[in-house]
C-alpha positions in Angstrom: -12.6 -17.5 -4.3 -9.7 -18.1 -1.9 -8.3 -21.4 -0.8 -8.8 -21.8 3.0 -7.0 -25.0 3.7 -4.3 -27.4 2.7 -7.0 -29.9 1.5 -8.5 -27.2 -0.8 -5.0 -26.4 -2.0 -4.4 -30.1 -2.9 -7.8 -30.2 -4.7 -6.9 -27.2 -6.8 -3.5 -28.6 -7.7 -5.2 -31.9 -8.7 -7.7 -29.9 -10.8 -4.8 -28.1 -12.5 -3.0 -31.4 -13.2 -6.3 -32.9 -14.7 -6.7 -30.0 -17.1 -3.0 -30.1 -18.1 -3.3 -33.9 -18.7 -6.3 -33.3 -20.9 -4.5 -30.6 -22.8 -1.5 -32.9 -23.2 -3.7 -35.7 -24.6 -5.2 -33.3 -27.1 -1.7 -32.3 -28.2 -1.9 -28.7 -27.2 -3.3 -26.5 -24.4 -4.8 -24.4 -27.1 -7.2 -27.2 -28.0 -8.9 -27.2 -24.6 -12.4 -25.9 -24.6 -12.9 -22.4 -23.2 -14.5 -23.6 -20.0 -11.3 -25.7 -19.2 -9.1 -22.7 -20.1 -11.1 -20.5 -17.8 -11.0 -23.1 -15.0 -7.2 -23.5 -15.4 -6.8 -19.8 -15.0 -9.1 -19.6 -12.0 -7.4 -22.5 -10.2 -3.9 -21.2 -11.1 -4.7 -17.8 -9.7 -6.0 -19.3 -6.4 -2.9 -21.7 -6.1 -0.6 -18.7 -6.8 -2.2 -16.7 -4.1 -2.0 -19.6 -1.5 1.6 -20.3 -2.3 2.6 -16.7 -2.0 1.1 -16.7 1.5 1.9 -20.1 2.8 4.8 -21.4 0.7 6.8 -18.3 -0.5 9.9 -18.9 -2.6 13.3 -18.6 -0.6 14.1 -15.0 -0.1 10.4 -14.0 -0.5 8.2 -12.8 2.3 4.8 -14.3 2.9 1.9 -12.1 1.8 0.4 -12.8 5.3 3.3 -10.8 6.8 3.3 -8.0 4.2 -0.5 -7.7 4.5 -0.1 -7.4 8.3 2.6 -4.8 7.9 0.3 -2.8 5.5 -2.6 -3.1 8.0 -0.5 -1.8 10.8 0.6 1.1 8.6 -3.0 1.8 7.7 -3.9 1.8 11.4 -1.2 4.2 12.2 -1.9 6.2 9.1 1.7 5.8 7.9 3.0 5.9 4.4 6.0 3.9 3.2 8.5 6.8 4.0 7.2 7.2 7.5 7.2 3.4 8.1 10.7 3.2 6.9 11.7 5.9 9.3 9.8 4.3 12.2 11.6 1.0 11.5 15.0 2.5 10.9 15.4 1.2 7.4 15.7 2.8 4.0 12.8 3.7 1.8 13.9 1.3 -0.8 14.1 -1.5 1.8 10.5 -1.0 3.0 9.4 -1.0 -0.6 11.2 -4.2 -1.4 9.8 -5.7 1.9 6.2 -4.7 1.1 6.6 -6.1 -2.5 7.9 -9.4 -1.1 11.3 -9.0 -2.8 13.3 -8.5 0.4 13.6 -11.2 3.0 13.2 -10.5 6.7 16.2 -10.6 9.1 16.1 -11.0 12.9 16.7 -7.2 13.5 13.8 -6.3 11.2 11.5 -8.9 12.9 12.4 -7.3 16.3 11.6 -3.8 14.9 8.3 -4.9 13.5 7.5 -6.4 16.9 8.6 -3.4 18.8 7.4 -0.6 16.6 4.3 -2.0 14.8 3.2 -4.6 17.5 3.4 -7.5 15.1 4.1 -10.5 17.3 7.4 -12.2 16.5 5.6 -15.6 16.7 3.3 -14.6 13.9 6.2 -13.6 11.7 8.2 -16.7 12.5 5.2 -19.0 12.0 4.7 -17.4 8.5 8.3 -17.2 7.2 
């Protein structure tokens, strides 16, 4: 299941907090029953995915942007090497960008707009 709104995100965070509170009161997270452990993992995975898309760490690229770049690459049937050439960047830079390890700069935003048709507004709204 995916989080679809800020309200759902907040509910998931509260659910995580409640389970952690229960584990703390028990004296160890290991003492939680299996259903609580499973729910903690499920909620944590959902929150991690939401935060990667909507609240990336500084220097990280939102998964919304990297997913759109990958989609455009698939549409154009481009591999990473061809995409790097089209954008005028190194192979390692496109790899770091797609893995979310490399931040975008204004020149790359312009190149994504001009060469991949990704609207600059979309990129700026999701940075």
